[in-house]
C-alpha positions as CSV (number, residue, x, y, z in Angstrom):
1,M,47.1,-53.4,-37.6
2,T,43.5,-54.6,-37.8
3,E,42.6,-57.1,-35.2
4,T,39.6,-58.2,-33.1
5,T,39.3,-59.4,-29.6
6,A,39.9,-62.9,-30.7
7,G,40.4,-66.3,-29.4
8,P,42.8,-67.0,-32.3
9,G,42.7,-70.2,-34.2
10,P,45.9,-72.3,-34.5
11,G,47.3,-70.5,-37.5
12,R,46.6,-67.0,-36.2
13,L,47.8,-68.0,-32.7
14,G,51.1,-69.1,-34.3
15,A,51.5,-65.7,-36.0
16,A,50.5,-63.9,-32.9
17,G,52.9,-66.0,-30.8
18,A,55.7,-65.1,-33.3
19,A,54.9,-61.4,-33.1
20,V,54.8,-61.4,-29.2
21,A,58.0,-63.5,-29.2
22,G,59.6,-60.9,-31.5
23,A,58.5,-58.1,-29.2
24,A,59.8,-60.0,-26.2
25,M,63.2,-60.4,-28.0
26,V,63.3,-56.7,-28.6
27,T,62.5,-56.0,-25.0
28,N,65.0,-58.5,-23.7
29,G,67.6,-57.4,-26.2
30,L,67.4,-53.7,-25.1
31,A,67.3,-54.7,-21.5
32,Y,70.5,-56.7,-21.9
33,L,72.2,-54.1,-24.1
34,L,71.7,-51.4,-21.4
35,P,73.9,-53.0,-18.7
36,M,76.3,-54.2,-21.4
37,L,76.8,-50.6,-22.5
38,G,76.9,-49.5,-18.9
39,A,79.8,-51.9,-18.2
40,R,81.7,-50.3,-21.1
41,H,80.9,-46.6,-20.6
42,L,80.5,-46.2,-16.9
43,A,82.9,-46.5,-14.0
44,V,82.4,-49.5,-11.7
45,E,80.6,-47.5,-9.1
46,E,78.2,-45.9,-11.6
47,L,77.6,-49.3,-13.2
48,S,76.5,-50.6,-9.7
49,V,74.2,-47.6,-9.3
50,L,72.6,-48.2,-12.8
51,A,72.1,-51.9,-12.0
52,T,70.6,-51.1,-8.6
53,V,68.2,-48.5,-10.1
54,L,67.0,-50.9,-12.7
55,A,66.4,-53.5,-10.0
56,L,64.5,-51.0,-7.9
57,V,62.3,-49.8,-10.8
58,A,61.6,-53.5,-11.6
59,I,60.6,-54.2,-8.0
60,A,58.5,-51.0,-7.6
61,G,57.1,-51.3,-11.1
62,V,55.9,-54.8,-10.4
63,A,52.7,-53.2,-9.3
64,G,52.3,-52.7,-13.0
65,V,52.9,-56.4,-13.6
66,G,50.2,-57.2,-11.2
67,L,47.9,-54.6,-12.9
68,Q,48.6,-56.2,-16.3
69,M,47.9,-59.7,-15.0
70,A,44.7,-58.7,-13.2
71,V,43.4,-56.7,-16.2
72,A,44.3,-59.5,-18.6
73,V,42.5,-62.1,-16.5
74,H,39.4,-59.8,-16.1
75,R,39.3,-58.8,-19.7
76,A,39.5,-62.4,-20.8
77,R,36.2,-63.0,-18.8
78,H,34.6,-59.6,-19.2
79,R,35.5,-58.0,-22.5
80,G,35.5,-54.2,-22.3
81,A,35.4,-53.9,-18.5
82,P,36.6,-50.5,-17.3
83,T,40.1,-50.2,-15.9
84,N,40.6,-46.4,-15.3
85,R,40.0,-46.4,-11.6
86,V,42.2,-49.4,-10.7
87,T,45.0,-47.9,-12.9
88,L,44.9,-44.6,-11.0
89,V,44.9,-46.3,-7.6
90,T,47.6,-48.8,-8.5
91,T,49.8,-46.0,-9.9
92,A,49.3,-43.9,-6.8
93,V,50.2,-46.7,-4.4
94,A,53.4,-47.6,-6.4
95,G,54.6,-44.1,-6.6
96,G,53.8,-43.5,-2.9
97,A,55.6,-46.7,-1.9
98,V,58.8,-45.4,-3.5
99,A,58.5,-42.1,-1.8
100,V,58.0,-43.7,1.6
101,A,61.1,-45.9,1.0
102,A,63.3,-43.1,-0.2
103,P,65.2,-42.6,3.1
104,L,66.0,-46.3,3.3
105,M,67.2,-46.4,-0.3
106,M,69.4,-43.3,0.3
107,T,71.1,-44.7,3.4
108,A,71.2,-48.5,2.8
109,L,71.9,-48.4,-0.9
110,R,73.9,-45.1,-1.0
111,L,71.7,-43.5,-3.7
112,S,71.4,-39.7,-4.0
113,L,68.0,-37.9,-3.7
114,A,68.0,-37.2,-7.4
115,V,68.4,-40.8,-8.3
116,V,65.6,-41.9,-5.9
117,A,63.3,-39.2,-7.4
118,L,64.0,-40.7,-10.9
119,V,63.2,-44.1,-9.6
120,A,59.8,-42.8,-8.4
121,A,59.0,-40.9,-11.6
122,T,60.0,-43.9,-13.9
123,T,57.9,-46.3,-11.8
124,V,54.8,-44.2,-12.4
125,A,55.2,-44.4,-16.1
126,V,55.9,-48.1,-16.0
127,V,52.7,-48.8,-14.1
128,V,50.5,-46.7,-16.3
129,A,51.8,-48.4,-19.4
130,S,50.9,-51.8,-17.9
131,R,47.1,-51.0,-18.1
132,W,47.1,-51.0,-21.9
133,L,49.3,-54.2,-22.1
134,G,46.8,-56.0,-19.9
135,E,43.8,-54.9,-22.0
136,L,45.4,-56.2,-25.2
137,Q,46.6,-59.4,-23.6
138,G,43.2,-60.2,-22.0
139,E,41.3,-59.6,-25.2
140,Q,43.9,-61.7,-27.1
141,R,44.7,-58.9,-29.5
142,F,48.2,-60.3,-29.6
143,L,49.4,-58.5,-32.7
144,R,48.6,-55.1,-31.1
145,L,50.1,-56.4,-27.9
146,A,53.4,-57.0,-29.7
147,W,53.5,-53.5,-31.0
148,A,52.7,-52.2,-27.5
149,M,55.4,-54.3,-25.9
150,G,57.9,-52.9,-28.4
151,A,56.9,-49.3,-27.7
152,V,57.2,-49.9,-23.9
153,A,60.7,-51.4,-24.5
154,V,61.9,-48.4,-26.6
155,G,60.5,-46.0,-24.0
156,R,61.9,-47.8,-21.0
157,Y,65.4,-48.6,-22.3
158,G,65.9,-46.6,-25.6
159,G,66.5,-43.3,-24.0
160,M,69.1,-44.6,-21.6
161,I,70.9,-46.6,-24.3
162,V,71.2,-43.4,-26.5
163,A,72.4,-41.4,-23.5
164,L,75.1,-44.0,-22.7
165,V,76.3,-44.1,-26.3
166,L,76.6,-40.3,-26.3
167,G,78.8,-40.4,-23.1
168,A,76.3,-39.4,-20.5
169,G,76.8,-40.1,-16.8
170,V,74.5,-42.3,-14.8
171,V,72.2,-39.5,-13.6
172,D,71.7,-38.1,-17.1
173,T,71.2,-41.6,-18.4
174,L,68.4,-42.2,-15.9
175,V,66.8,-38.8,-16.8
176,A,66.7,-39.8,-20.5
177,G,65.1,-43.1,-19.6
178,M,62.4,-41.4,-17.5
179,V,61.6,-38.9,-20.2
180,T,61.2,-41.5,-23.0
181,S,59.0,-43.7,-20.7
182,Y,56.4,-40.9,-20.6
183,L,56.7,-40.1,-24.3
184,V,55.5,-43.5,-25.3
185,L,52.3,-43.4,-23.2
186,P,50.2,-41.7,-25.9
187,V,51.4,-44.2,-28.4
188,L,50.3,-47.1,-26.2
189,A,46.8,-45.5,-25.8
190,W,46.5,-45.3,-29.6
191,I,47.6,-48.9,-30.1
192,A,45.1,-50.2,-27.5
193,R,42.2,-48.1,-28.8
194,P,39.0,-50.2,-29.4
195,T,38.1,-50.8,-33.0
196,R,34.6,-51.1,-34.4
197,R,34.7,-54.9,-34.7
198,A,36.3,-55.2,-31.3
199,T,33.4,-53.3,-29.6
200,E,30.6,-55.3,-31.2
201,G,28.5,-57.0,-28.5
202,L,30.4,-55.0,-25.8
203,G,27.2,-54.1,-23.9
204,Q,26.6,-57.8,-23.2
205,T,30.0,-58.4,-21.7
206,A,31.4,-55.3,-20.0
207,G,29.2,-55.1,-16.9
208,A,31.7,-56.4,-14.3
209,A,34.3,-53.8,-13.0
210,L,37.7,-54.9,-12.0
211,R,38.2,-54.7,-8.3
212,I,41.2,-53.4,-6.4
213,R,41.5,-56.6,-4.5
214,Q,42.1,-58.5,-7.7
215,V,44.9,-56.2,-8.6
216,T,46.3,-56.4,-5.1
217,S,46.3,-60.2,-5.2
218,A,48.1,-60.3,-8.6
219,G,50.4,-57.4,-7.7
220,T,51.4,-59.0,-4.3
221,A,52.3,-62.2,-6.0
222,A,54.2,-60.5,-8.8
223,L,56.0,-58.3,-6.2
224,A,57.1,-61.2,-4.2
225,M,58.3,-63.1,-7.3
226,L,60.4,-60.2,-8.6
227,A,61.6,-59.2,-5.1
228,V,63.0,-62.6,-4.4
229,S,64.5,-62.9,-7.9
230,Y,66.2,-59.5,-7.6
231,A,67.1,-59.6,-3.9
232,D,70.5,-61.1,-4.5
233,L,71.5,-58.1,-6.6
234,I,70.4,-55.7,-3.8
235,F,72.3,-57.7,-1.2
236,A,75.4,-57.7,-3.4
237,R,75.2,-53.9,-3.7
238,Q,74.9,-53.6,0.1
239,L,77.4,-56.3,1.2
240,L,80.1,-56.4,-1.4
241,S,82.8,-54.0,-2.5
242,P,81.9,-51.8,-5.5
243,A,84.1,-53.9,-7.8
244,D,82.5,-57.2,-6.7
245,S,79.0,-55.8,-6.7
246,G,79.6,-54.6,-10.3
247,A,80.8,-58.0,-11.3
248,Y,77.8,-59.6,-9.7
249,A,75.5,-57.2,-11.6
250,V,77.0,-58.6,-14.8
251,G,76.2,-62.1,-13.7
252,T,72.6,-61.2,-12.9
253,V,72.1,-60.2,-16.6
254,L,72.4,-63.9,-17.3
255,T,69.9,-64.6,-14.6
256,K,67.4,-62.2,-16.0
257,G,67.9,-63.6,-19.5
258,A,67.0,-67.1,-18.4
259,L,64.1,-65.7,-16.3
260,W,62.4,-63.8,-19.1
261,A,63.3,-65.7,-22.2
262,P,60.4,-68.2,-22.0
263,Q,57.8,-65.8,-20.8
264,V,56.1,-65.3,-24.2
265,I,54.3,-68.7,-23.6
266,V,53.0,-67.4,-20.3
267,V,51.7,-64.2,-22.0
268,L,49.8,-66.2,-24.6
269,A,48.4,-68.8,-22.1
270,L,47.1,-66.5,-19.4
271,P,43.8,-65.6,-21.1
272,R,43.1,-69.3,-21.8
273,L,43.9,-70.2,-18.2
274,A,41.5,-67.4,-17.0
275,V,38.5,-69.0,-18.8
276,G,39.2,-72.5,-17.6
277,D,41.6,-74.2,-20.1
278,S,43.6,-76.1,-17.6
279,R,45.3,-78.3,-20.2
280,V,47.4,-75.3,-21.1
281,R,49.0,-75.2,-17.7
282,T,50.9,-78.5,-18.2
283,V,52.1,-77.4,-21.6
284,V,53.3,-74.0,-20.3
285,L,55.3,-75.6,-17.4
286,A,56.9,-78.2,-19.8
287,I,58.0,-75.5,-22.3
288,V,59.4,-73.2,-19.6
289,A,61.3,-76.0,-18.0
290,A,62.7,-77.2,-21.3
291,C,63.8,-73.7,-22.2
292,G,65.6,-73.3,-18.9
293,A,67.4,-76.5,-19.4
294,V,68.7,-75.4,-22.8
295,L,69.8,-72.1,-21.5
296,V,71.7,-73.6,-18.6
297,A,73.4,-76.1,-20.9
298,A,74.4,-73.3,-23.3
299,S,75.8,-71.2,-20.5
300,A,77.8,-74.2,-19.2
301,L,79.4,-74.6,-22.7
302,A,80.0,-70.9,-23.3
303,G,80.2,-69.2,-19.9
304,G,83.3,-67.2,-20.6
305,F,81.8,-65.9,-23.9
306,A,78.5,-65.0,-22.1
307,F,80.3,-62.9,-19.5
308,R,82.5,-61.4,-22.1
309,L,79.5,-60.5,-24.2
310,V,77.6,-59.0,-21.3
311,G,80.4,-57.1,-19.5
312,G,83.5,-57.1,-21.7
313,E,86.8,-58.8,-21.5
314,D,87.4,-57.8,-17.9
315,Y,84.6,-60.2,-16.8
316,A,85.5,-63.2,-19.0
317,A,87.3,-64.9,-16.1
318,L,83.9,-65.3,-14.3
319,G,82.6,-67.6,-17.0
320,E,82.7,-70.6,-14.8
321,Y,79.8,-69.1,-12.8
322,A,77.6,-68.6,-15.8
323,P,75.5,-71.8,-15.5
324,F,74.7,-71.1,-11.9
325,F,73.3,-67.6,-12.7
326,A,71.4,-69.1,-15.6
327,A,70.0,-71.9,-13.4
328,T,68.7,-69.4,-10.9
329,G,66.9,-67.5,-13.7
330,A,65.5,-70.7,-15.2
331,L,64.1,-71.8,-11.8
332,Y,62.5,-68.4,-11.3
333,A,61.0,-68.6,-14.8
334,L,59.2,-71.8,-13.7
335,V,58.1,-70.0,-10.5
336,F,56.7,-67.1,-12.6
337,A,54.7,-69.5,-14.7
338,V,53.2,-71.1,-11.6
339,V,52.3,-67.7,-10.2
340,N,50.4,-66.8,-13.4
341,A,48.5,-70.1,-13.3
342,K,47.5,-69.6,-9.7
343,I,46.3,-66.0,-10.4
344,A,44.3,-67.2,-13.3
345,A,42.7,-69.9,-11.1
346,A,41.9,-67.2,-8.4
347,A,44.0,-69.1,-5.8
348,R,44.2,-67.7,-2.3
349,W,47.5,-66.3,-1.2
350,P,49.6,-67.3,-4.3
351,S,52.5,-65.2,-3.0
352,A,52.9,-66.8,0.4
353,P,55.7,-69.2,-0.5
354,L,57.5,-66.4,-2.3
355,W,57.6,-64.2,0.8
356,V,58.9,-67.1,2.8
357,A,61.6,-67.6,0.2
358,L,62.6,-64.0,0.4
359,G,63.0,-64.2,4.2
360,V,65.1,-67.4,3.8
361,L,67.3,-65.7,1.2
362,A,67.8,-62.7,3.4
363,A,68.6,-64.8,6.5
364,L,71.1,-67.0,4.5
365,T,72.8,-64.0,2.8
366,M,73.0,-61.7,5.9
367,A,73.7,-64.2,8.6
368,A,74.9,-67.6,7.4
369,A,76.8,-67.4,4.0
370,P,80.1,-65.7,3.4
371,R,79.8,-62.2,2.2
372,T,81.4,-62.9,-1.1
373,F,80.5,-63.1,-4.7
374,Q,80.2,-66.9,-4.5
375,G,78.4,-66.9,-1.2
376,I,75.5,-64.7,-2.5
377,M,75.4,-66.6,-5.7
378,W,75.0,-70.0,-4.0
379,C,72.3,-68.6,-1.6
380,A,70.3,-67.3,-4.6
381,L,70.5,-70.6,-6.5
382,A,69.5,-72.7,-3.4
383,T,66.5,-70.4,-2.7
384,A,65.4,-70.5,-6.3
385,A,65.5,-74.3,-6.4
386,A,63.5,-74.7,-3.1
387,T,60.9,-72.1,-4.2
388,A,60.4,-73.7,-7.6
389,L,59.9,-77.1,-6.0
390,V,57.4,-75.8,-3.4
391,M,55.4,-73.8,-6.0
392,V,55.1,-76.7,-8.5
393,L,54.1,-79.2,-5.8
394,S,51.5,-76.7,-4.4
395,L,49.6,-76.6,-7.7
396,P,46.2,-78.4,-7.6
397,R,45.5,-81.2,-10.1
398,A,43.0,-79.1,-11.9
399,S,41.8,-75.6,-11.5
400,R,39.0,-73.5,-13.0
401,A,38.4,-69.8,-12.5
402,G,35.0,-68.3,-12.9
403,G,34.2,-64.8,-14.0
404,D,33.4,-63.8,-10.3
405,G,36.9,-64.9,-9.2
406,R,35.8,-68.1,-7.5
407,S,37.0,-71.6,-8.3
408,R,34.8,-73.8,-10.5
409,R,34.5,-77.6,-10.5
410,P,37.2,-79.3,-12.5
411,G,36.2,-80.3,-16.0
412,R,34.0,-77.3,-16.6
413,A,35.4,-74.6,-18.7
414,Y,33.9,-71.2,-17.9
415,D,32.8,-68.6,-20.4
416,R,29.6,-66.7,-19.8
417,R,29.7,-64.7,-23.0
418,P,26.6,-65.1,-25.1
419,P,26.9,-66.4,-28.6
420,A,26.5,-63.0,-30.1
421,A,29.6,-61.7,-28.2
422,A,31.8,-64.7,-28.7
423,A,35.3,-63.8,-29.9
424,R,36.0,-63.9,-33.6
425,P,39.1,-65.3,-35.2
426,G,41.8,-62.7,-36.0
C-alpha cells in the first residue's frame, strides 16, 4: 500500500477510481444489508427504531462529512496542514448537539435513553474517523482512501450485521455497532500515516492551518443536505403507524441507494475542484445525472423485485412506488454534487437553499399533505426536485478557489505549491 500525495495521471486515476468505487460498493452494500437483515430479524417496531437511529447518526455524524470535505479541500491546497484541533472541536460539537437534543428524541421519536446514548457515542466515532478520510482524499492518496473507507464501513455496519445474524435485539445490535466503530479508529490512523515520500517538501506547503469556520461552512451545508434527504423518514416515524413507518423505511433504502451510488465521482473530483479545475464540475454533474436516470429506470422496471430484495416478500406489493423513492435519491445526489462544488469554490452560504427546502418539506408534510405513506413520499419527491433545480441554477458559470478561501478570477487555476513540492504520480 505504497502511495504518495499525488495528482494521479489518467492511468493511475482510473485505478484509484476503481478502488474507491469498490470501497463505496462495500460501504453501500453493508449499509443496504443492515436494514434488509433488520426487516427479516426484527419486529416491525424494532425495525422502525433501527432505521430511525441510522438516520439520526447520519444526520448528527454529518459534522464528520463537513470535516472530511473541509480537510480534503484544505489539504488539496496545503499539503500536511494540521487537523488535530479542528477534529477535536468538531467532535465535541457533534456529540454535544446529540446530548442537547436527547429529550426531544426521547419524546418526539419515542426512543429510550439507552438508544439515545448509543446515538451520541456512535456519532463521536463517526466524526473522528472522518478526519483521516479527509486527509487521504485531499492529498489524493486514493488507494489508501479506499482501504480507509472499507475499514469505516466494516466498523460502522459490520458489528450490527453480525449481531442481527446472531439474533440480537435492536439495543444489543446498536451496542455492537458502537463498539466496532471505535475498534477501527486505530486502523484508520495507521492507514493515513504519512510516508517518507509523502512528506518530502512538507515544510514548504504545510504552513496554513485549517480554520473552524471552514469546517463550519462545509458542515452546515452537509448537515442541511442530509437533513433534508432524511427528513421524510423522520416524519414517517412520527406521523405514521409502526407498520407504515416500517414500510416507508424499506422504501428509503432505495432512496439512499440512488443518493450514494454516484458519489465516488464526487470524492475523486473534490481535490481538483479545490485547486481551480472548473472543467471537472460539468463532468461530475453529467455523470451523477446519468447515473440517477439509469437507477430510476431500473427501479421502474423491477420495483417489486427491489422492494422484495430490501424488505422481503411482505413488502413486494409496494414495488410500484420504487421509481419515486429512487428519483428522490437521484435528485439529492445531484444536490450533493452541487454542494461539493460550492464548498470547493468557497461559496458563501452554500446551505441556504437546503434549509429553505427543509422548511418547505416540513410544512408540506405536517400541514398540507395527507398523513399517509403516499403523502409523505410525494412531498419528499417534490422537495427534492425543486431543491435540485434551484441548486443547479445557482451555480456560477465558472468558479475558482484560492488557498486562502477566496474566489479567484475565472480562467486561472490556483496552486501555490513550489515546483519542489509538486505532487508526484502514484
